[in-house]
Residue, then its C-alpha position, 0 to 999 in steps of 0.5 A: m461060608w454059609s454052606s460050610a456052617r450048615s454042614e458043621a451044624a448037620l454034623l453036630a446034630q448027629l452027635p449024641a452029646p454036645i462037643e467042645i473042640r480045642l486046637i492044641r499046639g504040639a498035638r499029633r493026633l485027635r483025641l476024644r474023651y467024655d466029661d460025665v460031670r458036664g455031659i459033654l464030649k471034649l475033642t482035642c486036635p492038632t492046630r491045622t485040623s479043620r472043624r469039619s474034619a474033626l467032627k467027621w472023625a468024632l462021628d466015626q467014634r459013635d459006638w465008643i461015644e454011646t458006650q461012654l454015655a451008657r456008662a455015665e453015672p448020674c449026678e448026686p445033688f446035696v438033697p435031704g436023705a442023700m448019702i454022701p462021703i465026708e472024709g471017705q465015710e458015708i454020711r446021710l444028709v438030714w433036713a429039719e426046719s427046726q434044726p440050726r441053719t449051720p450044718v452039724l455032723i452027728a452020729g453019721e448024719l449031717r443035720c441042717g435046718g432053715p428053709e429047705d430051698g437053701f439046704e444044698r447051698r448051706v451044705t456046700t458052704w459047710l463042706k467048703r469051710l471044712a475043706l479049707e480048715t482041714m487042708s490049711a492045717e495039712v499044708a502047714e504040717y507038710c510045709a514044716a516038714a519040707g522047710a517051705k512056706a505057702t503064701a496062701v491056701t484057698v479052695g476051689d472047684a477046678g474041672s480037671r485039677w485037684g490042686s495047683c501051686s503057683s510060682d509065688g507060693r499060692i496053693r489052691l485045692s479042690w474042696r471036693l477032696i474033703l469028701a475023699p478018704p484022708a489018704v487020698r486028700r493028703h496025697v494031693v496036699s503033699h504033692e502041692v507042697a512039694h511043688l513049693v520046693h520043686l516046680n516040676h515033676g523031676p526026681q527031686f520032686k518025686a523024692l520029696e513028695a514020697r518023703l512028705f506023704g510016707t508009705g502008701l503013696a501009690e495006693a493013694k494015687s490009685e484010689l484017687r483015680a477010682v473015686g475021682p469021678r464020683l467026687r466030681r458028680l457030688g453036689r451037682r445037678r448036671 
């Protein structure tokens, strides 16, 4: 047991980034991806795969891993002077101690006062509030069109999902969508509202989603894939 543990430690030490290994029932092969927000490798494996063999396989992918690390963009914390998108428009973050503590969006700037060490927290809180207000209104709009009702709308920051809809009608959306262009955000909102009617991705669901969103659905989905990585980096320090 000790020898095996030491062997695993030696393999881990050779990897250029931390790794998470998950055994997935039904998985047919090993799959590796790099989470550039958390700075870790994620390896999924069939349930009978040993950790040692999984790590050895990951080491064989070292060239690919090095390429992903080289391509990874840095995080973009909410600091004074930074440029961030709000509804797809680039906005400068401005701190001045004499300004009100609650951020105000004026002339292409998000201005915030108070102690500088609380600047990031206040900006994040403001963005989350804006996200909840904006997307709650959009959920209501789409619900009216779909003849559906959401029992609750909340915002969060799930690592891999932009939105979710539970069987009891609760919709949860990523607050980061307020940073994206409106069409990208509304695509996710309409998608989750469509799930209030159809908890699947069958033909009826797709037809309702398309009707709710209108023209340009494919383009909005494509744009989310393009801007998504940056949205996940914004407001983080790693």
